[in-house]
N, CA, C and O of each residue as an XYZ file, in Angstrom:
900
protein
N     109.029    106.562     86.645
C     109.573    105.069     86.390
C     110.902    105.011     86.848
O     111.590    106.011     86.645
N     111.481    103.905     87.508
C     112.582    103.719     87.948
C     113.703    103.313     87.099
O     113.769    102.157     86.682
N     114.709    104.314     86.780
C     115.713    104.216     85.661
C     116.789    102.956     86.206
O     117.220    102.098     85.437
N     117.116    103.015     87.603
C     118.066    102.169     87.930
C     118.050    101.990     89.384
O     117.776    102.853     90.218
N     118.351    100.862     89.575
C     118.206    100.284     91.335
C     119.370    101.151     91.985
O     119.169    101.528     93.139
N     120.606    101.522     91.350
C     121.768    102.177     91.968
C     121.477    103.669     92.514
O     122.118    104.258     93.384
N     120.212    104.199     91.701
C     119.928    105.264     92.254
C     118.895    105.543     93.155
O     118.739    106.708     93.523
N     118.122    104.599     93.592
C     116.892    104.347     94.411
C     117.470    103.657     95.755
O     118.094    102.596     95.779
N     117.156    104.429     96.820
C     117.603    103.731     98.193
C     116.628    102.705     98.830
O     115.412    102.893     98.883
N     117.135    101.823     99.214
C     116.058    100.461     99.851
C     115.342    101.109    100.965
O     115.841    101.786    101.864
N     113.867    100.749    100.745
C     113.022    101.517    101.685
C     112.153    102.407    101.005
O     111.034    102.652    101.456
N     112.613    102.953     99.868
C     111.964    104.257     99.238
C     110.497    103.776     99.070
O     110.210    102.609     98.803
N     109.723    104.627     99.222
C     108.283    104.021     99.128
C     107.309    105.380     97.942
O     107.290    106.591     98.164
N     106.816    104.868     97.093
C     106.392    105.534     95.854
C     104.868    105.415     96.312
O     104.480    104.267     96.532
N     103.971    106.437     96.482
C     102.796    106.551     96.956
C     101.977    106.655     95.671
O     102.342    107.521     94.876
N     100.629    105.690     95.261
C     100.025    105.997     94.292
C      98.529    106.540     94.668
O      97.682    105.720     95.021
N      98.251    107.756     94.598
C      96.871    108.040     95.376
C      95.671    107.679     94.675
O      94.647    107.536     95.344
N      95.637    107.507     93.423
C      94.485    107.052     92.367
C      94.715    105.942     91.617
O      95.397    106.030     90.596
N      94.220    104.854     91.995
C      94.432    103.469     91.197
C      93.329    102.899     90.887
O      92.510    102.437     91.681
N      93.252    102.911     89.440
C      91.872    102.184     88.786
C      92.029    101.045     88.269
O      91.022    100.388     88.009
N      93.272    100.543     88.001
C      93.586     99.396     87.192
C      94.748     98.855     87.763
O      95.668     98.637     86.976
N      94.912     98.603     88.874
C      95.983     97.944     89.428
C      95.993     96.632     88.944
O      94.930     96.116     88.599
N      97.309     95.875     88.854
C      97.553     94.712     88.363
C      97.973     93.532     89.402
O      98.863     93.560     90.252
N      97.273     92.727     89.153
C      97.204     91.521     90.261
C      97.983     90.278     89.641
O      98.369     90.315     88.472
N      98.219     89.087     90.527
C      98.878     88.039     90.013
C      98.400     87.584     88.854
O      99.283     87.320     88.037
N      96.992     87.352     88.407
C      96.272     86.793     87.559
C      96.048     87.808     86.327
O      95.392     87.460     85.345
N      96.528     88.852     86.419
C      96.122     90.288     85.333
C      94.974     90.737     86.018
O      94.815     91.893     85.626
N      94.299     90.524     86.635
C      92.845     90.930     87.335
C      93.074     92.555     87.840
O      93.975     92.962     88.573
N      91.858     93.431     87.147
C      92.093     94.873     87.739
C      91.915     94.964     89.231
O      91.303     94.125     89.891
N      92.560     96.167     89.772
C      92.217     96.518     91.228
C      91.401     97.799     91.266
O      91.863     98.835     90.790
N      90.405     97.757     91.728
C      89.652     99.095     92.196
C      89.997     99.933     93.140
O      89.903     99.423     94.256
N      90.420    101.199     93.132
C      90.866    101.665     94.339
C      90.519    103.185     94.072
O      91.040    103.805     93.144
N      89.383    103.880     95.158
C      88.928    105.161     94.796
C      89.931    105.988     95.493
O      90.324    105.700     96.624
N      90.400    107.134     94.752
C      91.456    108.165     95.296
C      91.033    108.772     96.479
O      89.945    109.250     96.803
N      92.254    108.646     97.146
C      92.133    108.986     98.692
C      91.624    108.464     99.768
O      91.545    109.009    100.869
N      91.200    107.198     99.416
C      90.275    106.259    100.397
C      91.226    105.288    100.863
O      91.027    104.782    101.968
N      92.368    104.906    100.094
C      92.906    103.517    100.311
C      94.549    103.600    100.344
O      95.114    104.668    100.109
N      95.165    102.581    100.606
C      96.342    102.683    100.722
C      97.087    102.004     99.267
O      96.823    100.809     99.132
N      97.608    102.357     98.625
C      98.186    102.178     97.439
C      99.733    102.799     96.931
O      99.882    103.910     96.424
N     100.654    101.965     97.153
C     102.092    102.500     97.317
C     103.153    101.205     96.726
O     102.753    100.041     96.710
N     104.146    101.483     96.387
C     105.319    100.724     95.962
C     106.312    100.625     97.117
O     106.390    101.657     97.782
N     106.991     99.737     97.453
C     108.249     99.600     98.367
C     109.333     99.137     97.566
O     109.229     98.086     96.933
N     110.377     99.843     97.541
C     111.721     99.299     96.986
C     112.508     98.528     97.849
O     112.770     99.194     98.851
N     113.019     97.354     97.887
C     113.896     96.703     98.655
C     115.072     96.089     97.881
O     115.076     96.110     96.650
N     115.856     95.659     98.444
C     117.213     94.931     97.867
C     117.760     93.755     98.564
O     118.854     93.763     99.128
N     117.101     92.916     98.516
C     117.288     91.757     99.417
C     118.608     90.794     98.788
O     118.514     89.567     98.787
N     119.470     91.289     98.416
C     120.380     90.661     97.699
C     121.100     89.392     98.702
O     122.091     88.739     98.373
N     120.465     89.265     99.764
C     121.086     88.125    100.884
C     120.290     87.046    100.253
O     120.814     85.936    100.353
N     118.894     87.103     99.485
C     118.172     85.950     99.181
C     118.646     85.058     97.770
O     118.778     85.682     96.717
N     118.789     84.190     97.793
C     118.729     83.399     96.520
C     117.656     83.331     95.496
O     116.525     83.242     95.973
N     117.740     83.349     94.249
C     116.625     83.445     93.540
C     115.493     82.459     93.688
O     114.316     82.643     93.377
N     116.134     81.200     94.304
C     115.055     80.032     94.410
C     114.387     80.143     95.738
O     113.535     79.332     96.100
N     114.803     81.209     96.498
C     114.350     81.512     98.063
C     113.644     82.927     97.914
O     113.655     83.745     98.835
N     113.091     83.136     96.817
C     112.642     84.461     96.648
C     110.739     84.239     97.308
O     109.956     85.176     97.466
N     110.485     83.000     97.530
C     109.226     83.190     98.382
C     109.088     83.618     99.681
O     108.068     84.042    100.225
N     110.397     83.448    100.223
C     110.677     83.934    101.616
C     110.055     85.392    101.716
O     109.100     85.691    102.432
N     110.834     86.341    100.788
C     110.443     87.634    100.932
C     108.918     87.682    100.483
O     108.408     88.711    100.926
N     108.114     86.993     99.828
C     106.694     87.183     99.623
C     105.961     86.727    101.114
O     104.936     87.259    101.541
N     106.657     85.707    101.758
C     105.983     85.734    103.162
C     106.368     86.830    104.251
O     105.721     87.042    105.276
N     107.244     87.330    103.958
C     107.750     88.405    104.920
C     106.847     89.546    104.651
O     106.277     90.006    105.640
N     106.624     90.053    103.582
C     105.642     91.013    103.265
C     104.219     90.690    103.411
O     103.368     91.505    103.765
N     104.025     89.580    103.148
C     102.343     89.252    103.368
C     102.016     89.308    104.891
O     100.934     89.760    105.266
N     103.080     88.785    105.890
C     102.907     88.618    106.972
C     103.027     90.194    107.761
O     102.322     90.567    108.700
N     103.898     90.816    107.226
C     103.821     92.311    107.601
C     102.607     92.715    107.453
O     102.094     93.199    108.462
N     101.887     92.664    106.368
C     100.631     92.943    106.045
C      99.432     92.628    107.224
O      98.656     93.323    107.879
N      99.737     91.182    107.109
C      98.848     90.630    108.321
C      98.794     91.315    109.730
O      97.823     91.736    110.359
N     100.323     91.296    110.079
C     100.329     91.856    111.419
C      99.495     93.457    111.459
O      98.588     93.943    112.134
N     100.120     93.786    110.661
C      99.333     95.222    110.689
C      97.614     95.465    110.783
O      96.981     96.294    111.437
N      97.226     94.564    110.005
C      95.671     94.380    109.924
C      95.163     93.755    111.242
O      93.994     93.897    111.599
N      96.013     93.107    111.905
C      95.590     92.249    113.247
C      95.352     93.218    114.331
O      94.591     93.028    115.280
N      96.119     94.357    114.099
C      95.689     95.412    115.224
C      94.361     95.767    115.067
O      93.924     96.242    116.115
N      93.498     95.723    114.125
C      92.391     96.161    113.886
C      91.152     95.070    113.972
O      90.035     95.158    114.482
N      91.759     94.100    113.323
C      90.849     92.851    112.748
C      90.707     91.696    113.852
O      91.835     91.392    114.243
N      89.890     91.088    114.371
C      90.208     90.321    115.597
C      90.149     88.743    114.954
O      90.981     87.884    115.246
N      89.200     88.563    114.181
C      88.945     86.858    113.556
C      88.934     87.220    111.953
O      88.968     88.362    111.493
N      88.884     86.122    111.282
C      88.844     85.594    109.817
C      89.693     86.410    108.742
O      89.430     86.721    107.580
N      90.844     86.654    109.574
C      91.992     87.464    108.573
C      92.822     86.510    108.246
O      93.373     85.735    109.028
N      92.951     86.555    106.819
C      93.769     85.427    106.520
C      94.796     85.876    105.077
O      94.448     86.799    104.340
N      95.854     85.212    104.875
C      96.589     85.585    103.433
C      96.292     84.602    102.676
O      96.824     83.543    103.010
N      95.496     84.566    101.588
C      95.245     83.624    100.560
C      96.549     83.403     99.336
O      96.938     84.309     98.599
N      96.934     82.391     99.338
C      98.024     82.042     98.709
C      98.026     82.565     97.151
O      97.136     82.149     96.410
N      99.009     83.463     96.653
C     100.255     83.319     97.300
C     100.303     84.706     98.536
O     100.919     84.726     99.602
N      99.522     85.656     97.994
C      99.783     87.002     98.915
C      98.364     87.831     98.699
O      98.489     89.055     98.653
N      97.241     87.376     98.584
C      96.358     88.301     98.734
C      95.579     88.241    100.208
O      95.323     87.163    100.744
N      95.255     89.445    100.760
C      94.667     89.758    101.877
C      93.225     89.269    101.963
O      92.456     89.762    101.137
N      92.746     88.409    102.797
C      91.064     88.033    102.554
C      90.844     88.374    104.245
O      91.688     88.155    105.114
N      89.537     88.943    104.447
C      88.943     88.705    105.575
C      87.435     87.792    105.460
O      86.457     88.354    104.966
N      87.357     86.694    105.837
C      86.273     86.075    105.537
C      86.590     85.273    104.128
O      87.595     84.629    103.826
N      85.248     85.561    103.280
C      85.683     85.082    101.681
C      85.980     86.578    101.005
O      86.104     86.440     99.788
N      86.093     87.605    101.316
C      86.083     88.913    100.941
C      87.537     89.058    100.842
O      88.279     88.489    101.643
N      88.059     89.936     99.710
C      89.482     90.341     99.409
C      89.407     91.907    100.092
O      88.487     92.723    100.034
N      90.573     91.992    100.679
C      91.034     93.323    101.305
C      91.993     94.009    100.554
O      91.985     95.239    100.517
N      92.701     93.435    100.036
C      93.880     93.743     99.331
C      94.895     92.657     98.685
O      94.727     91.439     98.742
N      95.762     93.188     98.185
C      96.611     92.527     97.383
C      98.104     92.855     97.303
O      98.380     94.041     97.484
N      99.117     92.013     97.064
C     100.588     92.490     96.927
C     101.247     91.797     95.462
O     101.298     90.646     95.027
N     101.555     92.681     95.128
C     102.466     91.980     93.684
C     104.086     92.393     93.746
O     104.468     93.563     93.731
N     104.728     91.554     93.799
C     106.291     91.391     93.964
C     106.908     91.141     92.610
O     106.737     90.074     92.020
N     107.663     92.182     92.101
C     108.495     91.958     90.868
C     109.979     91.979     91.114
O     110.584     93.043     91.249
N     110.612     90.711     91.177
C     112.153     90.825     91.602
C     113.144     90.804     90.223
O     112.980     90.159     89.188
N     114.128     91.654     90.550
C     115.071     91.780     89.562
C     116.352     91.048     89.955
O     117.028     91.507     90.876
N     116.777     89.798     89.234
C     118.128     89.008     89.523
C     119.349     89.624     89.157
O     119.463     90.254     88.106
N     120.325     89.464     90.022
C     121.737     89.567     89.682
C     122.206     88.071     89.800
O     122.145     87.479     90.878
N     122.626     87.550     88.779
C     123.158     86.058     88.898
C     122.232     85.220     89.648
O     121.141     84.927     89.160
N     122.561     84.847     90.702
C     121.554     83.777     91.232
C     120.940     84.513     92.774
O     120.352     83.900     93.665
N     121.172     85.523     92.759
C     120.619     86.561     93.971
C     119.817     87.163     93.146
O     119.745     87.150     91.917
N     118.909     87.970     94.379
C     117.649     89.099     94.117
C     118.714     90.127     94.158
O     119.631     90.176     94.979
N     118.418     91.196     92.874
C     119.255     92.349     93.148
C     118.164     93.313     93.797
O     118.277     93.744     94.945
N     117.139     93.598     92.985
C     116.226     94.515     93.894
C     114.906     94.282     93.440
O     114.766     93.804     92.314
N     113.789     94.576     94.225
C     112.410     93.934     94.372
C     111.732     95.255     94.167
O     112.341     96.295     94.415
N     110.340     95.264     93.667
C     109.418     96.359     93.691
C     108.325     95.924     94.092
O     107.628     95.364     93.246
N     107.787     96.031     95.549
C     106.782     95.347     95.960
C     105.223     96.506     96.014
O     105.154     97.481     96.763
N     104.316     96.155     95.219
C     103.464     96.838     95.146
C     102.141     96.260     96.154
O     101.842     95.084     96.362
N     101.571     97.321     96.613
C     100.836     96.895     97.885
C      99.362     97.991     97.665
O      99.327     99.213     97.520
N      98.266     97.001     97.712
C      96.976     97.976     97.532
C      96.145     97.312     98.596
O      95.884     96.110     98.539
N      95.737     98.086     99.551
C      94.788     97.807    100.861
C      93.514     98.737    100.757
O      93.522     99.967    100.824
N      92.367     97.875    100.572
C      91.141     98.798    100.908
C      91.103     99.321    102.320
O      91.202     98.492    103.224
N      90.977    100.542    102.607
C      90.891    100.985    104.057
C      89.415    101.860    104.029
O      88.460    101.255    104.518
N      89.235    102.804    103.665
C      88.213    103.741    104.182
C      87.099    103.557    103.037
O      85.916    103.765    103.306
N      87.513    103.156    101.739
C      86.398    102.968    100.614
C      85.347    102.049    101.238
O      85.804    101.082    101.846
N      84.062    102.179    101.194
C      83.012    101.400    101.497
C      82.139    100.758    100.227
O      81.485     99.733    100.417
N      82.155    101.247     99.252
C      81.182    100.571     98.055
C      82.312    100.226     97.117
O      83.296    100.941     96.930
N      82.044     98.906     96.468
C      82.746     98.244     95.626
C      81.888     97.718     94.411
O      80.781     97.269     94.706
N      82.246     97.717     93.120
C      81.549     97.249     91.757
C      81.690     95.550     92.184
O      80.710     94.829     92.001
N      82.770     95.066     92.669
C      82.923     93.781     93.053
C      82.392     93.145     94.255
O      83.086     93.352     95.250
N      81.370     92.440     94.435
C      80.852     92.257     95.536
C      81.842     91.393     96.659
O      81.615     91.270     97.862
N      82.831     90.919     96.005
C      83.831     90.020     96.924
C      84.798     90.559     97.477
O      85.675     89.883     98.014
N      84.821     92.010     97.445
C      85.591     93.368     97.792
C      85.231     93.702     99.099
O      84.038     93.786     99.388
N      86.316     93.951    100.125
C      85.720     94.750    101.351
C      86.867     95.619    101.601
O      87.827     95.767    100.845
N      86.643     96.282    102.940
C      87.815     97.173    103.223
C      87.632     97.252    104.812
O      86.699     96.719    105.412
N      88.739     98.053    105.451
C      88.964     97.874    106.836
C      87.454     98.549    107.311
O      86.671     98.110    108.152
N      87.341     99.763    106.469
C      85.999    100.332    107.324
C      84.863     99.487    107.245
O      84.024     99.521    108.146
N      84.741     98.726    106.261
C      83.427     97.931    106.205
C      83.465     96.884    107.628
O      82.480     96.540    108.282
N      84.610     96.580    107.829
C      84.954     95.267    108.579
C      84.703     95.691    110.248
O      84.013     95.092    111.072
N      85.535     96.963    110.429
C      85.558     97.593    111.628
C      84.111     98.338    112.116
O      83.623     98.374    113.246
N      83.593     98.931    110.815
C      82.317     99.842    111.196
C      83.130    101.069    111.857
O      82.531    101.743    112.695
N      84.101    101.307    111.615
C      84.604    102.766    112.450
C      83.565    103.603    112.276
O      82.855    103.421    111.287
N      83.261    104.690    113.199
C      82.589    105.745    112.919
C      83.334    106.885    112.322
O      82.809    107.885    111.834
N      84.726    106.616    112.414
C      85.492    108.035    111.662
C      86.422    107.103    110.679
O      86.605    105.900    110.864
N      86.989    107.887    109.579
C      87.677    107.354    108.868
C      88.974    107.439    109.323
O      89.352    108.353    110.056
N      89.913    106.245    108.807
C      91.207    106.203    109.024
C      92.339    106.944    108.588
O      92.422    106.997    107.361
N      93.144    107.473    109.151
C      94.295    108.521    108.645
C      95.180    107.603    107.894
O      95.824    106.710    108.444
N      95.196    107.841    106.649
C      95.898    106.849    106.012
C      97.493    107.181    105.867
O      98.215    106.388    105.263
N      98.009    108.362    106.431
C      99.392    108.325    106.767
C      99.822    107.678    107.787
O     100.810    106.946    107.850
N      98.856    108.026    108.831
C      99.482    107.105    110.003
C      99.279    105.814    109.720
O     100.271    105.159    110.041
N      98.423    105.163    109.258
C      98.489    103.697    108.959
C      99.607    103.207    107.920
O     100.141    102.100    107.990
N      99.904    104.216    106.904
C     101.019    104.028    106.226
C     102.423    103.705    107.105
O     103.142    102.738    106.853
N     102.621    104.424    107.898
C     103.723    104.473    109.026
C     103.687    103.038    109.727
O     104.740    102.411    109.845
N     102.454    102.506    110.201
C     102.360    101.539    110.939
C     102.578    100.053    110.123
O     103.028     98.996    110.566
N     102.174    100.328    109.013
C     102.287     99.270    108.009
C     103.535     98.981    107.693
O     103.899     97.805    107.717
N     104.505    100.116    107.303
C     106.048     99.839    106.886
C     106.382     99.330    108.172
O     106.900     98.219    108.065
N     106.292     99.682    109.226
C     106.829     99.236    110.632
C     107.013     97.754    110.166
O     108.073     97.331    109.706
N     105.819     96.967    110.338
C     105.508     95.823    110.353
C     106.171     95.106    109.264
O     106.578     93.976    109.536
N     106.331     95.499    108.231
C     106.733     94.900    107.189
C     108.342     94.711    107.443
O     108.975     93.679    107.220
N     108.871     95.971    107.973
C     110.316     96.083    107.795
C     110.921     94.951    109.363
O     112.081     94.540    109.389
N     109.810     94.583    110.626
C     109.997     93.495    111.284
C     110.170     92.234    110.659
O     111.112     91.473    110.879
N     109.057     91.997    109.725
C     109.174     90.664    109.345
C     110.161     90.462    107.953
O     110.496     89.357    107.525
N     110.490     91.575    107.439
C     111.418     91.613    106.370
C     112.870     91.164    107.484
O     113.525     90.204    107.078
N     113.231     91.666    108.494
C     114.163     91.329    108.744
C     114.613     90.084    109.528
O     115.728     89.762    109.937
N     113.308     89.427    109.624
C     113.565     87.945    110.112
C     113.968     87.162    108.840
O     114.505     86.092    109.125
N     113.866     87.378    107.642
C     114.392     86.869    106.550
C     115.925     87.298    106.391
O     116.711     86.455    105.957
N     116.302     88.357    106.670
C     117.637     88.708    106.652
C     118.312     88.145    107.744
O     119.511     87.873    107.674
N     117.559     87.928    108.864
C     118.272     87.232    110.141
C     118.311     85.808    109.864
O     118.867     85.071    110.678
N     117.772     85.324    108.787
C     117.858     83.722    108.457
C     116.808     83.092    109.393
O     116.863     81.876    109.574
N     115.818     83.854    110.025
C     114.611     83.014    110.568
C     113.335     83.018    109.884
O     112.307     83.693    109.936
N     113.862     81.796    109.067
C     112.589     81.766    107.768
C     111.707     80.528    108.313
O     110.627     80.294    107.770
N     112.102     79.845    109.239
C     111.316     78.601    109.702
C     110.024     79.080    110.569
O     108.917     78.543    110.598
N     110.387     80.025    111.139
C     109.177     80.630    111.950
C     108.331     81.398    111.409
O     107.168     81.469    111.806
N     108.875     82.190    110.269
C     108.061     82.783    109.330
C     107.099     82.142    108.537
O     105.977     82.556    108.245
N     107.789     80.807    108.130
C     106.907     79.643    107.415
C     105.795     79.460    108.340
O     104.642     79.672    107.965
N     106.076     79.068    109.559
C     105.145     78.346    110.246
C     103.973     79.514    110.402
O     102.792     79.212    110.231
N     104.308     80.641    110.681
C     103.342     81.824    110.852
C     102.492     81.909    109.632
O     101.295     82.154    109.780
N     102.911     81.758    108.622
C     102.476     82.265    107.110
C     101.309     81.069    106.940
O     100.194     81.261    106.454
N     101.806     79.819    107.438
C     100.819     78.511    107.089
C      99.614     78.656    107.939
O      98.452     78.335    107.688
N     100.180     79.265    109.116
C      99.120     79.241    110.310
C      98.210     80.042    110.054
O      97.253     79.942    110.821
N      98.101     81.031    109.044
C      97.173     82.175    108.588
C      96.995     82.109    107.390
O      96.548     83.110    106.831
N      97.309     80.820    106.552
C      96.885     80.674    105.213
C      95.608     80.524    105.088
O      95.064     79.718    105.842
N      94.766     81.293    104.062
C      93.527     81.093    103.754
C      93.096     79.571    103.302
O      93.526     79.090    102.253
N      92.168     78.817    104.222
C      91.747     77.779    103.966
C      92.693     76.417    104.036
O      92.470     75.385    103.404
N      93.915     76.669    105.043
C      94.836     75.650    105.189
C      94.252     74.582    105.753
O      93.279     74.756    106.488
N      94.737     73.344    105.508
C      94.105     71.842    105.796
C      92.354     71.906    106.070
O      91.693     71.263    106.885
N      91.944     72.840    105.152
C      90.371     72.367    105.168
C      89.925     71.965    103.538
O      90.503     72.511    102.599
N      89.007     71.111    103.356
C      88.564     70.755    101.986
C      87.575     71.690    101.375
O      86.453     72.018    101.761
N      88.383     72.095    100.152
C      87.215     73.015     99.270
C      87.585     72.622     97.763
O      88.458     71.798     97.491
N      86.830     73.296     96.833
C      87.076     72.910     95.477
C      87.827     74.168     94.996
O      87.677     75.363     95.253
N      88.763     73.427     94.139
C      89.692     74.191     93.259
C      89.504     74.115     92.006
O      88.576     73.370     91.688
N      90.134     74.695     91.050
C      90.009     74.615     89.538
C      91.348     74.679     88.833
O      92.177     75.581     88.952
N      91.453     73.478     88.004
C      92.833     73.429     87.208
C      92.165     72.981     85.964
O      91.227     72.204     85.786
N      93.026     73.799     85.004
C      92.665     73.433     83.359
C      91.279     73.680     83.064
O      90.832     73.312     81.978
N      90.509     74.291     83.951
C      88.883     74.103     83.658
C      88.044     73.459     84.173
O      86.821     73.431     84.039
N      88.979     72.732     85.005
C      88.087     71.544     85.620
C      88.060     71.478     87.031
O      89.159     71.295     87.554
N      86.991     71.590     87.850
C      86.888     71.644     89.313
C      87.547     70.344     90.136
O      87.393     69.223     89.652
N      88.134     70.479     91.135
C      88.377     69.217     92.033
C      88.418     69.396     93.460
O      88.967     70.392     93.932
N      87.908     68.556     94.159
C      88.175     68.706     95.682
C      89.586     68.648     96.244
O      90.348     67.860     95.683
N      90.094     69.421     97.354
C      91.486     69.152     97.743
C      91.514     69.934     99.029
O      90.595     70.643     99.439
N      92.569     69.743     99.568
C      92.854     70.030    101.096
C      94.280     70.892    100.809
O      95.060     70.237    100.117
N      94.744     72.128    101.171
C      95.716     72.854    101.124
C      96.552     72.187    102.305
O      96.126     72.170    103.460
N      97.805     71.625    101.915
C      98.910     70.704    103.103
C      99.997     71.661    103.581
O     100.487     71.647    104.710
N     100.321     72.508    102.575
C     101.577     73.446    102.703
C     102.360     73.969    101.467
O     101.739     73.850    100.411
N     103.459     74.462    101.391
C     104.056     75.025    100.443
C     105.454     74.429    100.304
O     105.985     74.056    101.349
N     106.150     74.284     99.116
C     107.597     73.801     99.241
C     108.389     75.030     99.148
O     107.860     76.139     99.081
N     109.813     74.814     99.143
C     110.672     75.814     99.197
C     110.450     76.754     98.313
O     110.373     77.847     98.875
N     110.297     76.822     97.030
C     109.918     77.616     95.707
C     108.629     78.309     96.277
O     108.755     79.509     96.033
N     107.618     78.111     96.835
C     106.591     78.504     97.413
C     105.367     78.119     96.681
O     104.320     78.762     96.598
N     105.674     76.902     96.133
C     104.591     76.006     95.117
C     103.459     75.511     96.206
O     103.814     74.931     97.231
N     102.089     75.772     95.923
C     101.242     75.140     96.674
C     100.863     73.634     96.586
O     100.620     73.016     95.549
N     100.856     73.139     97.893
C     100.663     71.626     98.053
C      99.241     71.455     98.370
O      98.758     71.901     99.411
N      98.557     70.808     97.479
C      97.176     70.234     97.616
C      97.077     68.810     97.737
O      97.605     68.105     96.878
N      96.446     68.293     98.728
C      96.372     66.960     98.499
C      94.584     66.738     98.286
O      93.577     67.173     98.844
N      94.909     65.732     97.058
C      93.392     65.454     96.243
C      93.366     63.930     95.664
O      94.233     63.580     94.863
N      92.509     63.179     96.024
C      92.156     61.914     95.661
C      93.516     60.921     96.259
O      93.876     59.873     95.724
N      94.081     61.480     97.365
C      94.984     60.599     97.940
C      96.495     60.640     97.378
O      97.315     59.735     97.530
N      96.725     61.922     96.666
C      97.743     62.395     95.974
C      98.247     63.821     96.590
O      97.404     64.576     97.074
N      99.514     64.156     96.569
C      99.743     65.772     96.766
C     100.348     66.272     95.403
O     101.243     65.784     94.713
N      99.624     67.330     95.241
C     100.176     67.858     94.004
C     100.851     69.078     94.230
O     100.219     69.710     95.077
N     101.574     69.521     93.957
C     102.123     71.319     94.091
C     101.905     71.692     92.567
O     101.969     71.080     91.501
N     101.622     72.966     92.963
C     100.965     73.947     92.321
C     101.824     75.141     91.833
O     102.107     75.820     92.820
N     102.332     75.650     90.741
C     102.956     77.097     90.704
C     101.948     78.074     90.741
O     100.820     77.803     91.151
N     102.340     79.440     90.254
C     101.319     80.510     90.336
C     100.770     80.286     89.120
O     101.431     79.830     88.188
N      99.318     80.635     89.020
C      98.374     80.479     87.785
C      98.255     79.134     87.501
O      97.662     78.990     86.433
N      98.559     78.134     87.992
C      98.325     76.669     87.693
C      96.894     76.400     88.433
O      96.362     75.376     88.005
N      96.215     77.013     89.347
C      95.182     76.423     90.309
C      94.524     77.868     90.797
O      95.160     78.862     91.148
N      93.350     77.749     90.739
C      92.502     78.793     91.101
C      91.441     78.446     92.438
O      90.870     77.358     92.375
N      91.213     79.147     93.400
C      90.350     78.669     94.281
C      89.043     79.145     93.902
O      88.911     80.215     93.308
N      88.146     78.464     94.189
C      86.807     78.508     93.952
C      86.134     79.062     95.186
O      85.903     78.413     96.206
N      85.807     80.507     94.955
C      85.206     81.080     96.190
C      83.774     81.627     95.967
O      83.153     82.131     96.903
């Protein structure tokens, strides 16, 4: 348990080898067999970000993971709003960011990342892994992959640190799951047809439906997959 942000260095990585009940954005469980996947937490201190701009961190981490996986996957790789990793209609991994605020700024962030790498069998038919997608004859070296993943995260993290947020947002939208496509969503238990048109400054998802654009906060809308 982290007792104080002051005794933890930025960039500290805490590896969790066995995770059977990982927590996602909607409280969903996360299944990960021991020694087969990447499951870890990363400590950052983005105190240059205002609380209202915290979605920039979300985009930076998501794009870091995306860039890392793009080295192995040629097509169908997407980031599902706000930060799940999908290949086609199957989930490869997820990101959970918990921010601690200091006044109007972010004090420190705990970024939990779970990526399915070598695991090939899942109880959830909507889950997949890097191994399943690439059909590699050999298992991936998790230590080497973690190093590459952290390098990609750092590159994108430095973009927001250097105030290069607009290009990051364009990149995020370009690789957003079902962006500018008509699909069904669910709100308050009811389905509706809509098209994702973008995100606002705080990260709310803009969906055009029946000629109107509605911006949804986290947990206010569900993808029908």
